[in-house]
DRENDO-1510 file (C-alpha; in Angstrom, 1 decimal, always signed):
<recs>
REC; n; res; u; v; w
REC; 1; MET; -72.6; +5.0; +9.7 .
REC; 2; GLY; -73.7; +7.8; +12.0 .
REC; 3; THR; -71.8; +9.7; +14.6 .
REC; 4; ILE; -70.9; +8.4; +18.0 .
REC; 5; ASP; -71.2; +10.7; +21.0 .
REC; 6; THR; -68.3; +9.4; +23.0 .
REC; 7; GLU; -68.8; +11.8; +25.9 .
REC; 8; LEU; -72.4; +10.7; +26.3 .
REC; 9; LEU; -71.2; +7.0; +26.3 .
REC; 10; LYS; -68.5; +7.8; +28.9 .
REC; 11; ARG; -71.0; +9.5; +31.2 .
REC; 12; ALA; -73.6; +6.8; +30.8 .
REC; 13; HIS; -71.1; +4.0; +31.4 .
REC; 14; PRO; -68.6; +4.9; +34.0 .
REC; 15; VAL; -65.3; +3.2; +33.3 .
REC; 16; GLU; -65.0; +1.7; +36.8 .
REC; 17; MET; -68.4; +0.0; +36.4 .
REC; 18; VAL; -67.6; -1.4; +33.0 .
REC; 19; ILE; -64.2; -2.8; +34.2 .
REC; 20; ALA; -65.9; -4.3; +37.3 .
REC; 21; ARG; -68.4; -6.1; +34.9 .
REC; 22; TYR; -65.4; -8.0; +33.5 .
REC; 23; GLY; -64.7; -9.5; +36.9 .
REC; 24; VAL; -62.0; -7.1; +38.0 .
REC; 25; GLU; -62.1; -6.5; +41.7 .
REC; 26; LEU; -61.3; -2.8; +42.4 .
REC; 27; ARG; -60.0; -1.4; +45.7 .
REC; 28; PRO; -60.0; +2.3; +46.6 .
REC; 29; SER; -56.5; +3.9; +46.8 .
REC; 30; GLY; -56.6; +7.7; +47.1 .
REC; 31; SER; -58.3; +9.2; +44.0 .
REC; 32; ALA; -58.0; +5.9; +42.1 .
REC; 33; LEU; -59.3; +2.4; +42.1 .
REC; 34; ILE; -56.7; -0.4; +41.8 .
REC; 35; GLY; -57.1; -3.9; +40.6 .
REC; 36; ARG; -55.4; -6.7; +38.6 .
REC; 37; CYS; -55.2; -5.9; +34.9 .
REC; 38; PRO; -57.1; -8.5; +32.8 .
REC; 39; LEU; -54.9; -7.8; +29.7 .
REC; 40; HIS; -51.9; -9.7; +31.1 .
REC; 41; VAL; -50.9; -12.0; +33.9 .
REC; 42; ASP; -50.9; -9.5; +36.7 .
REC; 43; GLU; -49.0; -11.0; +39.6 .
REC; 44; GLY; -47.6; -9.3; +42.7 .
REC; 45; ARG; -48.8; -5.7; +43.2 .
REC; 46; PRO; -51.9; -4.9; +41.1 .
REC; 47; ASN; -51.0; -2.7; +38.1 .
REC; 48; LEU; -54.4; -1.5; +36.8 .
REC; 49; HIS; -55.4; +2.0; +38.0 .
REC; 50; VAL; -58.9; +3.4; +37.3 .
REC; 51; TYR; -59.5; +7.1; +37.7 .
REC; 52; PRO; -63.3; +7.8; +38.0 .
REC; 53; ALA; -62.9; +11.6; +38.0 .
REC; 54; SER; -61.2; +11.7; +34.6 .
REC; 55; ARG; -63.2; +8.6; +33.3 .
REC; 56; SER; -59.9; +6.9; +32.4 .
REC; 57; TRP; -57.7; +3.9; +33.2 .
REC; 58; TYR; -54.1; +3.0; +32.9 .
REC; 59; CYS; -52.0; -0.2; +33.4 .
REC; 60; TYR; -48.5; +0.5; +34.7 .
REC; 61; ARG; -47.3; -2.9; +33.5 .
REC; 62; CYS; -48.9; -2.9; +30.0 .
REC; 63; SER; -48.1; +0.8; +29.6 .
REC; 64; VAL; -51.5; +1.3; +28.0 .
REC; 65; GLY; -54.7; +3.1; +29.0 .
REC; 66; GLY; -57.5; +5.2; +27.8 .
REC; 67; ASP; -61.2; +5.6; +28.3 .
REC; 68; VAL; -64.1; +3.1; +28.6 .
REC; 69; ILE; -64.2; +2.6; +24.8 .
REC; 70; SER; -60.6; +1.8; +24.5 .
REC; 71; PHE; -60.9; -0.7; +27.4 .
REC; 72; ILE; -63.6; -2.5; +25.5 .
REC; 73; GLN; -61.5; -2.4; +22.3 .
REC; 74; ARG; -58.5; -4.1; +24.1 .
REC; 75; ILE; -60.3; -6.7; +26.2 .
REC; 76; GLU; -62.7; -7.8; +23.4 .
REC; 77; GLY; -60.2; -7.4; +20.5 .
REC; 78; VAL; -62.6; -5.2; +18.5 .
REC; 79; GLY; -62.4; -1.9; +16.7 .
REC; 80; PHE; -63.6; +1.5; +17.9 .
REC; 81; ARG; -67.0; +1.5; +16.4 .
REC; 82; GLU; -67.7; -2.1; +17.5 .
REC; 83; ALA; -66.6; -1.2; +21.0 .
REC; 84; ALA; -68.9; +1.8; +21.0 .
REC; 85; ASN; -71.8; -0.3; +19.7 .
REC; 86; ARG; -71.3; -2.8; +22.5 .
REC; 87; LEU; -71.5; -0.1; +25.1 .
REC; 88; GLN; -74.7; +1.3; +23.5 .
REC; 89; ASN; -76.5; -1.9; +22.9 .
REC; 90; GLU; -75.1; -4.7; +25.1 .
REC; 91; LEU; -73.7; -3.4; +28.4 .
REC; 92; PRO; -76.1; -2.5; +31.1 .
REC; 93; SER; -76.7; +1.1; +31.9 .
REC; 94; SER; -74.9; +2.7; +34.8 .
REC; 95; ARG; -78.3; +3.3; +36.4 .
REC; 96; VAL; -78.7; -0.4; +36.9 .
REC; 97; GLN; -75.1; -1.4; +37.3 .
REC; 98; ARG; -73.5; -1.5; +40.8 .
REC; 99; LEU; -69.7; -1.3; +41.3 .
REC; 100; ARG; -68.1; -4.4; +42.7 .
REC; 101; LEU; -65.2; -3.0; +44.9 .
REC; 102; VAL; -64.0; -5.9; +47.0 .
REC; 103; SER; -65.7; -9.3; +46.8 .
REC; 104; HIS; -64.4; -12.6; +48.1 .
REC; 105; ALA; -67.4; -14.5; +46.8 .
REC; 106; ARG; -67.0; -17.0; +44.0 .
REC; 107; PRO; -67.4; -15.3; +40.6 .
REC; 108; ARG; -70.5; -16.0; +38.7 .
REC; 109; TRP; -69.4; -17.4; +35.3 .
REC; 110; PRO; -71.4; -16.7; +32.2 .
REC; 111; ARG; -73.3; -19.6; +30.6 .
REC; 112; ASN; -71.9; -20.9; +27.3 .
REC; 113; ALA; -74.6; -19.1; +25.4 .
REC; 114; ASP; -73.5; -15.8; +26.8 .
REC; 115; TRP; -69.9; -16.1; +25.6 .
REC; 116; GLY; -69.0; -13.6; +22.9 .
REC; 117; PRO; -66.5; -13.7; +20.0 .
REC; 118; ALA; -63.5; -13.1; +22.3 .
REC; 119; GLU; -64.3; -16.0; +24.6 .
REC; 120; LEU; -65.0; -18.4; +21.6 .
REC; 121; ALA; -61.8; -17.3; +20.0 .
REC; 122; CYS; -59.9; -18.2; +23.1 .
REC; 123; LEU; -61.6; -21.6; +23.2 .
REC; 124; GLY; -60.6; -22.2; +19.6 .
REC; 125; ALA; -57.0; -21.2; +20.3 .
REC; 126; ALA; -56.8; -23.4; +23.3 .
REC; 127; VAL; -58.1; -26.4; +21.4 .
REC; 128; GLU; -55.6; -25.8; +18.6 .
REC; 129; LEU; -52.7; -25.5; +21.1 .
REC; 130; TYR; -53.7; -28.5; +23.1 .
REC; 131; HIS; -54.3; -30.7; +20.1 .
REC; 132; ASN; -50.9; -29.9; +18.7 .
REC; 133; ARG; -49.3; -30.5; +22.0 .
REC; 134; LEU; -50.9; -33.9; +22.3 .
REC; 135; LEU; -49.4; -35.1; +19.0 .
REC; 136; SER; -45.9; -33.9; +20.1 .
REC; 137; GLN; -45.9; -34.9; +23.8 .
REC; 138; PRO; -44.9; -38.6; +24.2 .
REC; 139; ILE; -46.4; -38.9; +27.7 .
REC; 140; ALA; -49.8; -37.7; +26.5 .
REC; 141; PHE; -49.9; -39.7; +23.3 .
REC; 142; ALA; -48.9; -42.8; +25.3 .
REC; 143; TYR; -51.8; -42.2; +27.7 .
REC; 144; ALA; -54.2; -42.0; +24.7 .
REC; 145; GLU; -52.9; -45.2; +23.3 .
REC; 146; ARG; -53.3; -46.9; +26.7 .
REC; 147; ARG; -56.9; -45.9; +26.6 .
REC; 148; GLY; -57.3; -47.6; +23.2 .
REC; 149; LEU; -57.5; -44.5; +21.1 .
REC; 150; ASP; -55.8; -44.3; +17.7 .
REC; 151; ARG; -54.4; -41.2; +16.0 .
REC; 152; THR; -57.4; -41.0; +13.5 .
REC; 153; THR; -59.9; -40.7; +16.4 .
REC; 154; LEU; -57.7; -38.1; +18.2 .
REC; 155; GLU; -57.4; -35.9; +15.2 .
REC; 156; LYS; -61.0; -36.2; +14.1 .
REC; 157; HIS; -62.3; -35.0; +17.5 .
REC; 158; ARG; -59.4; -32.6; +18.1 .
REC; 159; ILE; -58.4; -34.2; +21.4 .
REC; 160; GLY; -55.6; -32.4; +23.2 .
REC; 161; TYR; -53.2; -32.2; +26.1 .
REC; 162; ALA; -52.7; -29.2; +28.4 .
REC; 163; SER; -49.0; -29.1; +29.5 .
REC; 164; GLY; -49.9; -26.4; +31.9 .
REC; 165; ASN; -47.5; -23.6; +31.1 .
REC; 166; GLU; -48.2; -22.3; +27.6 .
REC; 167; LEU; -51.7; -21.0; +27.1 .
REC; 168; ALA; -51.4; -17.5; +28.5 .
REC; 169; GLU; -48.4; -16.7; +26.3 .
REC; 170; TYR; -50.1; -18.4; +23.3 .
REC; 171; LEU; -53.2; -16.2; +23.7 .
REC; 172; ARG; -50.9; -13.1; +23.9 .
REC; 173; ARG; -49.1; -14.2; +20.7 .
REC; 174; ARG; -52.5; -14.5; +19.0 .
REC; 175; HIS; -53.5; -11.1; +20.3 .
REC; 176; LEU; -56.4; -12.5; +22.2 .
REC; 177; PRO; -57.5; -10.8; +25.5 .
REC; 178; MET; -56.5; -12.5; +28.7 .
REC; 179; GLY; -59.7; -11.4; +30.3 .
REC; 180; ALA; -61.7; -13.5; +27.9 .
REC; 181; GLY; -59.5; -16.6; +28.7 .
REC; 182; VAL; -60.3; -16.0; +32.4 .
REC; 183; ARG; -64.0; -15.5; +31.8 .
REC; 184; VAL; -64.4; -18.6; +29.8 .
REC; 185; GLY; -62.6; -20.6; +32.5 .
REC; 186; LEU; -59.4; -21.6; +30.6 .
REC; 187; LEU; -57.2; -19.5; +32.9 .
REC; 188; ARG; -57.1; -18.5; +36.5 .
REC; 189; ARG; -56.4; -14.9; +37.4 .
REC; 190; ASP; -52.8; -15.7; +38.1 .
REC; 191; GLY; -52.4; -16.9; +34.5 .
REC; 192; SER; -52.2; -20.6; +35.4 .
REC; 193; GLU; -54.2; -23.1; +33.3 .
REC; 194; THR; -57.4; -24.8; +34.6 .
REC; 195; MET; -56.8; -27.9; +32.5 .
REC; 196; ALA; -53.1; -28.2; +33.4 .
REC; 197; VAL; -51.7; -31.8; +32.9 .
REC; 198; ARG; -55.0; -33.1; +31.5 .
REC; 199; MET; -56.2; -34.7; +28.4 .
REC; 200; VAL; -58.7; -32.3; +26.9 .
REC; 201; VAL; -61.8; -33.3; +25.1 .
REC; 202; PRO; -63.7; -30.5; +23.3 .
REC; 203; GLU; -67.4; -30.3; +22.3 .
REC; 204; ILE; -67.5; -28.9; +18.8 .
REC; 205; ARG; -70.5; -27.3; +17.2 .
REC; 206; ASP; -70.4; -25.9; +13.7 .
REC; 207; GLY; -66.7; -26.3; +13.7 .
REC; 208; GLN; -66.3; -24.1; +16.9 .
REC; 209; PRO; -65.4; -25.5; +20.3 .
REC; 210; ILE; -68.0; -24.4; +22.9 .
REC; 211; TRP; -66.9; -26.4; +26.0 .
REC; 212; LEU; -64.0; -28.5; +27.2 .
REC; 213; VAL; -63.6; -31.3; +29.7 .
REC; 214; GLY; -60.2; -32.4; +31.0 .
REC; 215; ARG; -59.1; -35.8; +32.5 .
REC; 216; THR; -56.0; -36.3; +34.6 .
REC; 217; ILE; -53.4; -38.6; +33.0 .
REC; 218; THR; -52.3; -39.8; +36.5 .
REC; 219; ASP; -54.4; -41.0; +39.4 .
REC; 220; PRO; -55.8; -37.9; +41.1 .
REC; 221; THR; -54.6; -37.0; +44.6 .
REC; 222; GLY; -56.2; -35.1; +47.4 .
REC; 223; ASP; -59.2; -33.2; +46.4 .
REC; 224; GLN; -58.2; -33.1; +42.7 .
REC; 225; PRO; -61.1; -34.3; +40.5 .
REC; 226; LYS; -60.5; -36.9; +37.9 .
REC; 227; TYR; -62.6; -35.0; +35.4 .
REC; 228; LEU; -62.8; -31.2; +35.3 .
REC; 229; GLY; -65.1; -29.3; +32.9 .
REC; 230; LEU; -65.2; -25.6; +32.1 .
REC; 231; PRO; -67.8; -23.4; +33.9 .
REC; 232; GLY; -71.2; -23.0; +32.2 .
REC; 233; THR; -73.8; -25.3; +30.9 .
REC; 234; LYS; -72.5; -28.8; +30.3 .
REC; 235; PRO; -73.6; -30.0; +26.9 .
REC; 236; LEU; -74.2; -33.6; +25.7 .
REC; 237; LEU; -70.8; -34.5; +24.3 .
REC; 238; GLY; -71.0; -35.4; +20.6 .
REC; 239; TRP; -74.5; -34.0; +20.0 .
REC; 240; GLU; -73.9; -32.5; +16.6 .
REC; 241; ALA; -73.0; -35.8; +14.9 .
REC; 242; VAL; -76.1; -37.6; +16.2 .
REC; 243; ALA; -78.8; -35.0; +15.9 .
REC; 244; ALA; -80.2; -36.4; +12.7 .
REC; 245; GLU; -80.0; -40.1; +13.8 .
REC; 246; ARG; -82.9; -42.3; +14.8 .
REC; 247; MET; -80.9; -44.2; +17.5 .
REC; 248; VAL; -78.2; -43.2; +19.9 .
REC; 249; VAL; -76.0; -44.9; +22.6 .
REC; 250; VAL; -75.6; -42.9; +25.8 .
REC; 251; VAL; -72.5; -43.3; +27.8 .
REC; 252; GLU; -71.1; -41.7; +30.9 .
REC; 253; GLY; -67.5; -40.6; +30.3 .
REC; 254; PRO; -65.7; -38.9; +27.4 .
REC; 255; PHE; -63.4; -41.9; +26.8 .
REC; 256; ASP; -66.4; -44.2; +26.6 .
REC; 257; TRP; -67.8; -41.9; +23.9 .
REC; 258; LEU; -64.5; -41.7; +22.1 .
REC; 259; THR; -64.3; -45.5; +22.1 .
REC; 260; LEU; -67.8; -45.7; +20.5 .
REC; 261; GLN; -66.8; -43.0; +18.0 .
REC; 262; ARG; -63.9; -45.2; +16.9 .
REC; 263; TRP; -66.3; -48.1; +16.5 .
REC; 264; HIS; -68.7; -45.9; +14.5 .
REC; 265; TYR; -71.7; -46.0; +16.8 .
REC; 266; PRO; -73.9; -42.8; +17.0 .
REC; 267; SER; -73.3; -41.8; +20.6 .
REC; 268; VAL; -73.3; -39.1; +23.2 .
REC; 269; ALA; -71.6; -38.7; +26.7 .
REC; 270; LEU; -73.4; -37.3; +29.7 .
REC; 271; VAL; -70.0; -36.5; +31.3 .
REC; 272; GLY; -71.2; -37.7; +34.7 .
REC; 273; THR; -74.4; -39.2; +36.1 .
REC; 274; HIS; -76.3; -35.9; +36.6 .
REC; 275; VAL; -78.7; -35.5; +33.7 .
REC; 276; ARG; -80.2; -32.0; +33.3 .
REC; 277; PRO; -83.8; -31.7; +32.1 .
REC; 278; ALA; -82.6; -30.2; +28.9 .
REC; 279; ALA; -80.5; -33.2; +28.2 .
REC; 280; VAL; -83.4; -35.6; +28.8 .
REC; 281; LYS; -85.6; -33.5; +26.5 .
REC; 282; ALA; -82.9; -33.7; +23.8 .
REC; 283; LEU; -82.6; -37.5; +24.2 .
REC; 284; ALA; -86.4; -38.0; +23.9 .
REC; 285; ARG; -86.3; -37.2; +20.2 .
REC; 286; PHE; -84.7; -40.5; +19.4 .
REC; 287; GLU; -86.7; -43.6; +18.6 .
REC; 288; ARG; -84.2; -45.9; +20.4 .
REC; 289; ILE; -81.8; -44.9; +23.2 .
REC; 290; TYR; -79.3; -47.5; +24.4 .
REC; 291; LEU; -78.1; -46.7; +28.0 .
REC; 292; ALA; -74.5; -47.9; +28.4 .
REC; 293; LEU; -73.6; -46.1; +31.6 .
REC; 294; ASP; -70.9; -47.3; +34.0 .
REC; 295; GLY; -71.6; -50.5; +35.9 .
REC; 296; ASP; -71.0; -49.0; +39.3 .
REC; 297; GLU; -73.9; -48.0; +41.7 .
REC; 298; ALA; -74.1; -44.4; +40.5 .
REC; 299; GLY; -74.1; -45.5; +36.8 .
REC; 300; ARG; -76.8; -48.1; +37.4 .
REC; 301; ALA; -79.0; -45.7; +39.3 .
REC; 302; ALA; -78.7; -43.0; +36.6 .
REC; 303; ALA; -79.5; -45.5; +33.9 .
REC; 304; ALA; -82.5; -46.7; +35.8 .
REC; 305; ASP; -83.7; -43.1; +36.3 .
REC; 306; LEU; -83.3; -42.3; +32.6 .
REC; 307; ALA; -85.0; -45.5; +31.5 .
REC; 308; ARG; -88.1; -44.6; +33.7 .
REC; 309; THR; -88.2; -41.1; +32.3 .
REC; 310; LEU; -87.7; -42.1; +28.6 .
REC; 311; GLY; -90.0; -45.1; +28.7 .
REC; 312; GLU; -90.0; -48.0; +26.4 .
REC; 313; ARG; -87.7; -46.3; +23.8 .
REC; 314; ALA; -84.8; -46.7; +26.3 .
REC; 315; VAL; -82.8; -49.9; +26.6 .
REC; 316; GLU; -80.3; -50.5; +29.4 .
REC; 317; ILE; -77.1; -52.3; +28.3 .
REC; 318; VAL; -75.3; -54.6; +30.7 .
REC; 319; LEU; -71.5; -55.0; +29.8 .
REC; 320; PRO; -70.2; -58.4; +31.1 .
REC; 321; GLY; -66.9; -58.3; +33.1 .
REC; 322; VAL; -66.1; -54.6; +32.6 .
REC; 323; LYS; -67.1; -51.4; +34.4 .
REC; 324; ASP; -67.6; -49.3; +31.2 .
REC; 325; VAL; -67.3; -49.1; +27.5 .
REC; 326; GLY; -63.8; -47.6; +27.8 .
REC; 327; GLU; -62.5; -50.8; +29.3 .
REC; 328; LEU; -63.6; -52.7; +26.2 .
REC; 329; ALA; -61.4; -50.5; +24.1 .
REC; 330; LEU; -58.3; -52.4; +25.4 .
REC; 331; ARG; -59.7; -55.8; +24.4 .
REC; 332; PRO; -59.3; -57.3; +20.9 .
REC; 333; ASP; -62.8; -58.6; +21.2 .
REC; 334; GLY; -64.2; -55.3; +22.7 .
REC; 335; PRO; -66.3; -54.4; +19.6 .
REC; 336; ALA; -67.8; -57.9; +19.4 .
REC; 337; ILE; -68.6; -57.9; +23.1 .
REC; 338; PHE; -70.3; -54.5; +22.8 .
REC; 339; ALA; -72.3; -55.5; +19.8 .
REC; 340; ALA; -73.4; -58.8; +21.5 .
REC; 341; SER; -74.4; -56.8; +24.7 .
REC; 342; LEU; -76.4; -54.4; +22.7 .
REC; 343; GLU; -78.3; -57.2; +20.8 .
REC; 344; HIS; -78.9; -59.2; +24.0 .
REC; 345; SER; -80.3; -56.1; +25.8 .
REC; 346; GLU; -82.6; -55.4; +22.8 .
REC; 347; LEU; -83.9; -59.0; +22.9 .
REC; 348; ALA; -84.4; -58.8; +26.7 .
REC; 349; GLN; -86.4; -55.6; +26.2 .
REC; 350; ALA; -88.7; -57.3; +23.6 .
REC; 351; ALA; -89.2; -60.4; +25.7 .
</recs>
């Protein structure tokens, strides 16, 4: 296995620089640097003290501390050798790392592809908690039923509900690092939940959640958005199930997508009208692409742009009397209307 020169690691990777890399803002206070501990919900006076002279740290709330290696162990949930390997192979050298003391700028979140095992474990735990909560919360389950979704669809796609006051404690019980929950965007630094009081739709790849989007179950007020996604690259919702198909239906919202999943159409959701070049490239692999975006001005414009880009393989679908596919979910003749609209659009394209 080889020996590990811990003193060399501690000299090459000063503990204050490594802790700052995890988004902890450190302020000078005497011989120490003080910040909010990422291992727990650190409210009130910051409890994390970092001592550059002794290359150590200590949280006076957690009553734990140590050197830079032990910090990696705790925040990533790994053993000693794995933590040392991460310092050796993954973390940037102190020669190119700059300490962030006090910054009021908006944090730069890592992209999905940069999330490590700890972040993915927190995503998986959140999806598990939220899914179980949906099935036990009458208000959330009633909302799902009002959107035309049945229990089979909810369970198949692991749809959930964030009650807003449980995730931080749940991660602690699972021995998952709070810092990873913050970095992935599930928690704010005060421990509150980003997706609070929202229906939560995960994107699953190889059985692992890689992204979440939440929808308010009441009409949004003020500047509260109706839909809120995690930071990072927004994927095409439902991609894994259609990757091997020859045709696909493209919709705008998560609930439109869930409706088509219930009706057994190969489909993906853009989660909005902004289509990234990578998403356009992914859609271009299909022989037939049916564009069933919302019937409002933004949806029609996005569909027209996609149709121009994708060429003759793209077919725009017009849904009579409704704004989107999700509204058809509440109608007994919804599946028949959608099938007829798809056929009509195909015939119009061929004419």
